[in-house]
N, C-alpha and C positions, 0 to 999 in steps of 0.2 A: 658583319654577325648574321648569326641564325635566329629566329625566334624560338622561343622556349614554348615546349606545348603548354603552360597553363597562361600564355600571354595569347596565345592564337584566339582565344575565346570561345569555340566554337562546341557547339551543343553535341552530349554525348550521344548516344544511339537509345539510350534508356530516357533521355529528356525531351528527345523528339517527339515522341507519342505519348497523349493524354492519360492522365492518370484515369485507372478503371475506378468505377464506383465501388463502395464499400457495399457488403454484404448485409451490413447491420443499420443502414441509414431508413430511419423512419418507421421501425418495425412496431408492433404493439407487442404487449405483454405476453399475448396466447401464441406470435408469430415467435418471442425468442424460446418461450416454453418448449414448444414443437424444436427448435435446434439441440434442446438437450438429448433427443435421441440419437444424435447424431456423434456423442461422447462416445467412445470405446466402453467395451464392458468392462476392459482392465481396470479403469480408473475410477470404477464407481466404489470398488472396498476402499482404495486411497483417499476417496472424498470421504466417505465416511469416517474413517479414522482419522483424518486431519479434522474433519468436523468437529469430533467427540472428544479430540485434543484440546480444541480452543475454548469447547466449551466446559470441559473439565477446567481448565487454566482460571478460565473466567470467576467458574463457581468456587475455587478453591482460593482465589485472590478476594473477592468478595466477602467469603468466611472468614479470612484472615482479619480484615478490617472490620468485620462487623463483629467478632468475636473476642479477639485478642484484647484483653483491657491493658496490657504493656506496652502494647504499640503507641506511640506518640503519631497524632494527626496534625498536630496544629503544634505551633511553638507556646511554649509556658517560659513563666518567670521573666517577663521581657524588662520589668523594671532592673534587674540585674544587670542587664546588657550595657553596653558602654553607648552613649550620648551618640559619639560620630562613628559612622559607620566604614570611613575610608581607613581607619589606622589598621584594622585587621587584615585587609588585604593585600 
């Protein structure tokens, strides 16, 4: 019988060489901010739109929770609930 490729356990070409060091290791905040210049100009408007959408979603959710008086944020009438919690599940 012949040994299959999986059983030979020889390192692949990719595994023969050491892993290159990451470009981001131990950088300070100012060095990371300088990397922002490498972002393509086409992605900046997309970032602004996505940022605004996240801000608007957070604002509208907070406003809904703070202003809406009909919204139940906690349980009410707990004395009316059955004592055993396992029956209803």
